C-alpha positions in Angstrom: -30.4 -24.4 102.9 -33.0 -21.9 104.0 -36.4 -21.4 102.5 -37.8 -17.9 101.9 -40.9 -16.6 100.0 -40.6 -14.2 97.1 -42.2 -11.5 99.3 -39.7 -12.0 102.2 -36.8 -12.0 99.7 -37.9 -8.7 98.2 -38.5 -7.1 101.7 -35.2 -8.4 103.1 -32.9 -8.5 100.1 -29.9 -6.9 101.8 -29.9 -9.5 104.6 -30.4 -12.4 102.1 -27.5 -11.1 100.0 -25.2 -10.9 103.0 -26.0 -14.4 104.0 -25.5 -15.7 100.4 -22.1 -13.9 100.3 -21.3 -15.9 103.5 -22.1 -19.2 101.8 -25.7 -19.7 102.7 -28.2 -21.0 100.0 -31.9 -20.1 99.7 -34.8 -21.9 98.1 -37.3 -19.2 97.0 -40.9 -20.2 97.1 -43.5 -18.7 94.8 -47.0 -19.3 96.1 -45.7 -22.1 98.3 -43.8 -23.9 95.5 -40.1 -23.9 94.9 -39.2 -21.6 92.0 -35.5 -20.8 92.2 -32.5 -21.3 94.3 -30.0 -18.5 95.2 -26.5 -19.9 95.6 -23.2 -18.1 96.2 -21.2 -17.3 93.0 -17.8 -18.9 92.8 -15.0 -17.2 90.9 -13.7 -19.0 87.9 -10.6 -21.0 88.3 -7.6 -20.0 86.2 -5.8 -23.0 85.0 -2.0 -23.0 85.1 -1.0 -24.8 81.9 2.7 -24.0 81.4 3.3 -26.0 78.3 -0.1 -26.3 76.7 1.0 -26.9 73.2 3.2 -29.9 74.1 0.4 -31.6 76.1 -2.6 -30.6 74.0 -1.8 -32.8 71.1 -0.3 -36.3 71.4 3.3 -35.9 70.2 3.7 -39.1 68.2 7.4 -38.5 68.3 7.2 -35.0 66.8 7.9 -31.6 68.4 5.2 -29.2 69.1 6.4 -26.9 66.3 6.4 -29.9 63.8 2.9 -30.8 64.9 1.6 -27.3 64.3 3.4 -26.9 61.0 2.0 -30.2 59.8 -1.5 -29.4 60.9 -1.4 -26.1 59.1 -0.2 -27.9 55.9 -2.6 -30.8 56.5 0.3 -33.2 56.3 -0.5 -35.8 58.9 
C-alpha cells in the first residue's frame, strides 16, 4: 500500500488511477492523517445456481412446485 497526500493525488490522478487499475492501493492523507483508502474495484461475481428453487427451500419430501403452491396458499 502506498501513501499519498490529497494534493499529490489531485496533481497526479491519472498516474494514481493507472496504478489502482493494476491492483495498487493508496492511503490518502489529509493534513498528515489518513482520511480515505483507494482500492481497486472488483467486478461482482455472478452465481451459477442452476436449480435455485429446489435448493432454496428444504424439500421435506415435497417437490419444488408443491412447496411453492403450498406457500402461496399458506398450507404448511
